[in-house]
N, C-alpha and C positions, 0 to 999 in steps of 0.2 A: 553297649558302648563299643565293644570290639568290632561290631558290624559297621559302625560309623567310620571307623579307621580303615577297615578292610576294603570297602567299596571304592573309595578314592584311590587307594593304592593299586587295586586291580585295574581301574580305569587308566591310570598313568602308565602302568605296565603295558596295557593293550595299545595305547597310543605310541609309546616308544617302540614297541614291536612292529607296528604298522609303518613307522617312519624308517626303521632299520631294514625292512625287507627290500630286496632288489627284484622288483617285478619286471616283467617283459616290456611294460609300457615305455620305460625310459630308453631301453636299448633299441626298440623298434623305431623311435623317432630319430635316432642318430643315423646320419647318412654313412654309407660305406666308405666313400672317398669324397674329397673336396670337388673333384671333377664331376662326380655323380650328382652332388648337391647343386653345383652350378648349372649343369645340364637341365636338372629338374626345375630350377629357378628360371632358366631361359625359356623353358616350355610354358611355365606359368605366365611369364611376361607376354609371350606370343599369344596366349589365350586371353590376355587382358586382365589377368589376376595379379596385379602388382603387389597387393598386400600379402598374398600367399607367397609370392617369390621373395619378398623381403623377409618373411618369417622363415622361409627355408634357408636363406643366406645367413640369417641370424643364428639359426640352429647349427648351421655348418661352422660359423665362426666360434661358437661355444664348444663344439665337438673337436675342432681343430684349432686351438688357440694360437699356435705358432704360424699358421698359414695366413698370408695377407690377402689372398684372392677373394674370399667372401667379403672382407671389409672394403676392398676397393670397389667391388661390384655394388655394395650397399651405398658407398659414397657417390658412385656414378648415378644410381637410381635417385637418390635424394637431390643431387645436383640437377638432374633432368626435371624433377618435380619442383624446382625453384625453392627448395628447403635448404638454403645455403648453410644455416647453422648446423644442421644434422650432417650435411655433406662434409663439413669441416671436421666434425667430431670423428666420423668414420674414416676419413682420409688421415687424420692424425693417428688413429689407432693402427692403421695399415703402415704408416711411416715408422711407428715404434717397432714393427716387425722388420721392415726394410726401408731404411732411410733414403735409399737411392732410387725408390720407385718414382719414375717420371709422371705416371698418370695420377698417383696419389698427391704428389707435390703440385701438379697442375690444378687438380680439383681444389685443394686447399687454398692455393694462391688466388685462383679466379673467384672462388666462393667468397674469400675474404675481401677481395676487391669489390665484389658486388654488394656485400653487406656494408662496406665502408662507403661506397658510392651512394647507397640509399640513405644511410645515416647523414652524410654530408649534404645530400639534397634536401633532406628534411630540415637540417639546421639552417641551410641557406634560405629555404623557403620561409622559415620562421624568423629569419634575420637574427639568429642567435650565434652566428659564426663570427667570432672576433677573438682577439687576444691570442692566447697560447694555442687554442684549437686551430685558429686560422693559420698561424705560422707553421704549426705542425702539419696541417693539410698541404700547405704550399711546399714544405720540405719533402713530403711524401710524393707530391706530383713531380718535383724535380728529380727525385730518385727514380721514379717510374720512367721519366723521359730518358734519363741516362741509361737505365737498364735496357730499355727497348731501342735506344739509339734514334729516338724521334724527337723533333723539336716541339710537335704538337701531339698530345695524346689522343684527342678526338678531333680529327680534321673537320672543318666546316664543310657542309655539303654545298656544292655549287648550285645556285638557284636555278639557273638554266644556261645551257651553252649559248655563247654569244652567236648571234646570227651573222653570217657573212654579209658584207655590204653588197648591194646589187651591182653587177658589172654593167657598165654602159655598153650599148650595142656596138659591135665592131663595125666600122665602115672603112671604105677605101680612102677617105680623106684623112683619116687618122694615120694611115701608113705614110702618106706623103708629108703630113705635118711633122711626124717624127723624124723623117729623113732630112728635112731642112731645119737645122738647128738655129739658123740666123733669124728666122721670122717665126716666133712662137705662135703668133696669131694667124698664121697663113691658112690654117684650116677653116677659119671663120670667114674668109673672103669669098 
């Protein structure tokens, strides 16, 4: 009977001891500085290993929770990959650390606009854009126009430049006709 209680107790003690140990594995994964982590991530991107670069930046953001640099870089990577939802999340995390970061604000704003544009396009395509949603979208468009100082947010592309009208060949009679204003049909005689 005593053996049935002793074995689970020893197993629990062994598990707790294993969790409490500070092995070298966790400290080796931590980068020395944020700059070193970013440089290593840049090298991984240059080698075409975007997933590895993102993992390195993620580790750096966890190791240095007050530094915005890895978060801004992760937001930029997600933005470049057209993953706008994740870009917004990482940009917002960076803005929690530095609300004045222009790049993080830009990534969050443009990503949000692209997500909104896609959703509005889908609603329009499905003819479900009406009522409050439509008026709110129109209000946002007015706000964007005012913020950008533009009358039209997306200008229409000109179809083709107008061709100039062909010029009539110059002749000596046209010079004499233009000089005599009393007879406009003088060049025809």
